[in-house]
N, C-alpha and C positions, 0 to 999 in steps of 0.2 A: 886954191888954198885947201881943198878937201883931199888932194892927192896924197900928201904926206901921211895924214892920219890913216888913210885906208891901207897904204903900204905897211905902215907900222902894225896895224891890226892883223893884216895877212901874215906877217912874219911871226907875230905872237901865236896865231892859230897853228902855224906849222910847227913851232917849237912845242906847243902843247901836245900835238899829235905824236911827235917824236918821243916825248917823255912818257906818254901813255903806252906807246909800243914797247919801250924799254921795260916799263913796270910789268907788263903782261909776260914778257919773256922771262923775267926773273921769277914770276909767280907760277909759271907752268909746272915745275917740279913739285911744288907744294900741292897744286891741284891734283896731279897724278897720284900723290900719296893719299889723297882723300878718297880715292875710289873704294867702294865697299869691298871688304876683304874677301868674302867668299866668292864673289864674281871673278875677281882677278886671280884668286887661287885656283879656281876651276880651270881657267884658261891656261894659266902657267903649268898646271899639272898635266893638262892634255898635251901641251907642247913638249914638256919634258918626256912624257910617255912616248911620243912619236920618236924622239931622239933615242930613247932606250931601245925601242923596237928595231931601229936601224943599226944599232951597234951591238946588240946581243942576239945570239942564235938560240931559237926555241923551236921545238917541233910543232908547237901549237901556234896558230896565227893569233897573236895577242889582240884583243879587242881595242886596245888603245890606238892602234894604227888603222882606224876604221875606214878612212877615206882611201888609203892605198890598198887596203884589203878589198874594199868594194870594187875598185878599179880592176884588180887582178881577177876577182871572182866573176865580174861581168864578162871578161874575155872568154870564160868557159861557162857561160850561162846555162843553167840546168833547165831543160825543156821537157815537157811530157813526151814520153816515147810513143811514136806512132804505132797504133795497133797493139798497145799493151794488153797482155792477157789478163783475164779476170783472176783475182787471187784464189789460191787453193782453198777448198772447203775446209772449214775448221770445226772441231766439235764445239758445242755450246760452252761458254765460259762458266765455270762453277760460280754459284751465287755467294759462296762463302770461302774464306781461307781457314783451313782447319789445322794447319801446322802449329807447332809450339814455338815459343820464342827461343832464341839462342841464349838469352841471359835475362836476368832481372832488368827491367827498364827497357827491354827490347821493343821493337816497333809494333809487334802484334802479340796476341796471346791466343790460346786454344779457343777456337770458335769465334774469334773476333775478326771479321772481314774488314778490309779497308773501304772507306766510303766512296761511292760512285756519285759524282756531282751531276744531278739531272739538269743543271743549268749551264753546263760547259758549252763552249763555243761549238765543239763537235756535235754535242747532242742537239743544239739549236739548228745546226746545219742539216742534220739528219731529218728533222721535221720539215725543213724547207724543201729538201730534195723529194721527200715523200709527197708533199703537197703538190709539187710540180710534176709528179709522175715519174721521177727518176729513181725507180725502185732499186735498180742494180747498184747505182752509186750510193744510195742510202744504206743498202745492206753492207757494202764494203766499209763505209764510214762508221757503221755501228760497231765494227771491230775495235775502233778507238773509243767511241762514246760509251761503250758498255764496260770499260775498264776503270778501276780507281785511278784517279790522277790528282796530283797536288793542286791545291788552291793557293795562288800567289797573292800575298797581302801587300799591295802597293799603295793602299789608301793612306791619307795622312792620319795623325793621331786621333782626330775627331771621329773617324769612321771605323777604326780598327776594332774597338771593343764590340760594337754592334754587329759588325760583319762576322767576327769570330764566334760570338755568342750564338748567332743564327745557325752557322754551320755546325758548331759543336753540339748544339741542342738538337738539331735535326738528326745528326749522325748518332748521337747517344740514344735517341728515341728508337732508332732502327737497330741498335746494337752494333754499330759500326764505328770505325776509327778514321777520322779525316787526317789527311796529310796536308800540313800548312807550311808555307814558305814565307819567311820575312824577307822583304826586298825593298828597303826604304832608307838605307844609310845615306847620310849627306854625301855629296860629291860622287854619286853612284856611277859606276861603269866608266869612270875617267872621262866623262863627257862624250862617250861613244853612243851606239845605237839605243841603249837603255838608260841614257842620262836622266837625272832627276833625283828624287829622294827627299828626305826630310830637310827642312830649312836650316836646322842647327842641331848640334848634339843634344841639347835639352829637348828639342822637339822629338828627336828619335827616342829618347828615354820615355817620353810620354806615350809614344806609339807602342813601345814594348809593354809598358804598364797597362795600356788598354787591352792588349792581346791577353795578358795574364788574367785580367779581370774577366775577359770574354770566355776564356777556357773554363774557369770556375770549377776546377777539379774534375773535369770530364776528360776521357782518354783522347789524346791527340799525338800525332807525330809532328815534330817541328824541325824544319831544315832552315838553318840560319844563314842568310845573306850569301847566295851564290856569287862566286868570283871575288868577293871582297878581300878575303885574307890573301889570296894569290896575287891580286893586281895592285895591292896597296903601294908597291914601289913607284907607281905613277904619281903618288901624292907627295907633297912636301913633308918634311920630317914631323912638323907639328900635327898635321892631319893624319899621318901614319899612326902616331901615338893615340890620337882620338879614335881611330878605327879599332885598335887593340882594346881600348877602354870600352868602347860601345859594344863590340862583339862579346867581350867578357860580361858586360852588363846584361846583354840579351841572354847569354847562356846561363848566367847565374839566376836571373829573375824567372826565366821560363822553366828552368829545372827545379825550382823550389816546389813546383807542383809534381807530386809523385806519379801522377797519371800522364805526365807529358814526357815522351821520349824525345830528347833533344840532340840534334846532330848539327855541328858547325861545318859548313862547306869547306872542302880541302882541295878544290881544283880537280885536275885530271892527270892522267899518265903523261901527256905530252906538254905539260906546262912547266911547273917547278918540280924539283927533285923531292923525293920523300923526306930527306933530311930538312930541307927548307920548310916544307909544309908542317912537319912535326914541330919544328922550333916555334912557328907561329901558333900552332894549336896548343902547345904547352903554355904559352902566355895567356891564351884565351880561355882554356878549359880549367886551368888551375883553380882549385877552391870551389868548383861548381859540381853539381850532380848530373851533368850532361852525360848522355850515354856514349857519345863519341863524335864521329864525323861522317860526312857524305862525300862521295867521289863521283866524277863523271857527269855532274849536273849539266844538262843541255849539251852534252857531247856524245861522241860516237864510238869510243873505244870499247873493245870486246870485254865481256864479263871476266874472262880469264885474265886479261891484262889488268883489269881493275882490282881483281882479287890479289894479284901479286903486288900491285902498287899500294893498296890499302893495308895489306899485311906488313909491308915494310914500314909504313907510317905507324901502324899499331905497335910495332916493336920498339918504336922511339917515343911512344906516348903512354907507356905504362900498360899496354895491352888494351887500349880503347877499341871498342867495336865500331863497325861502320855499316852504312847502307850504300847501295849502288843505284844510280839512275840508269835503268835499262830501257828507257822509253824508246830510244832510237838507235840502239847499238846492235841490231840484228843483221845489218847489211855489210857492205864493203865500202868503206870510206877511206880515202887516202889520208895518211897521217898528216896532221897540221891543218886540215880543213875543218872549220867550225861553223860556217855561216850558210845554212840551207844547202849543204852539199848534195850532189847526185849520189846515188848508190846507198843512201841510208834506208833503213828498214826498222820496223817495230822489233823490239827485243822481248826478253822474258817478261811475261805478265807479272804484276805485283804479287809477291808472296813472301812469307817468312820461312818457307821451306827452301833454304839455300844450299844445304849440304856442307856448310862451313860454319864452324863455331864462332868465328869473328864477324861474319856477315849477318847482321840482324834481319835484313830484308833486301829484296830487289823491289824498287819502286819506280813508278812513272812520275818523276819530279818535273821534268819538262813536259808540257802538255803536247803530245804529238799533233802536228798540223799547225801549230802556232809558230809564226816566223821568227827567225833569229835576228832579222834586221833587213834593211833595204839592200840586199845583195843577191846575186843569182836570180834576179827577177822577183824577189820576195817583197811583200808589203812591210810596213813598219814593224819593229820588234813587238812581239806579243799578239799581233793581229792574226786571225785564223786565215789560213791559205789552203783552200780546198784542193787545188791541184797537187800541192806537196803532200797533203794528208793522204790522198789516194795513192800517190807514189809510195809512201811508207808502207801502206797495206799491200800494194802490188809487189813490192820488193821482198816482202816477208817470205822466208824460206820455210 
């Protein structure tokens, strides 16, 4: 007598399972739509960017194709040359920059040297080498540590004001000018080696506000968001518009301080055309007091090539001035290589004496010796790599 109820109960259970499964299948699209927007947008942007890289020809290896670039780079892994000769003797680096600025609002002024960061990774490594008795290597590395280099502000908004205030205050007390780089936009680097950034547009604006408060009317050079303007095609349309707005906000807020010389990054010779960069710059710089733009940040193109490129952009942006990153452009790097390539060397040391009325300064914006990313044997992006740093010195002509 118990057999029939049990069978009935079993059939009811099977029916219930079937109904639950159908309900779950129907609900899945709604659950997918409930994924947090920024996480899904970053992944979608990265995938779109990889498609763009495969279908567009550029002389520069776009960072958005990080994985494929890394694979290709590793096939030609840069190794220290056996028996590399010691670098040529160099005269002592002058303690000050005495040249005059090219224009009002330019990066330097008569008698105002750029700030040398005593706490840079290169300076710290020099101390370690000396303590370990490696005096020859320490002397070579001092070639880098003794030069003014930009300080990259990648902290969140809670730390930007204090960090900038400390640097600006120390530099001002010594009569020097620090070069600072904002690098904190949301969806940064299209999810590649330097992915990260502020959690939202509002968070980024707070970060910029903190930097403005930290400067507090002291002399600084500001370089705004390397790569951002040039690689924004990797982002969906709504986030591209956010980038334009945030870059404009940064240029506007930072340039309200008359002592801040502000330059928005404009890529490099091998990435986008001068007309494309100029169009973006005109959107970002309009209505601001920014001095102009920066070229060749973290790249390796010659100063002559950058002068021609920057001049072409200037002609399309109402005569805006520019600065050039010469930190690693003194060697011989094949066009299109951007990630820890062999053949790179230190370039012109930082100066406002450029010999060109449009070029306000040659600067070391990328800190020589800090990795571009995990390619060609390098550590993570921004980590100091002693082997590569010594190669940059040894390759210097």
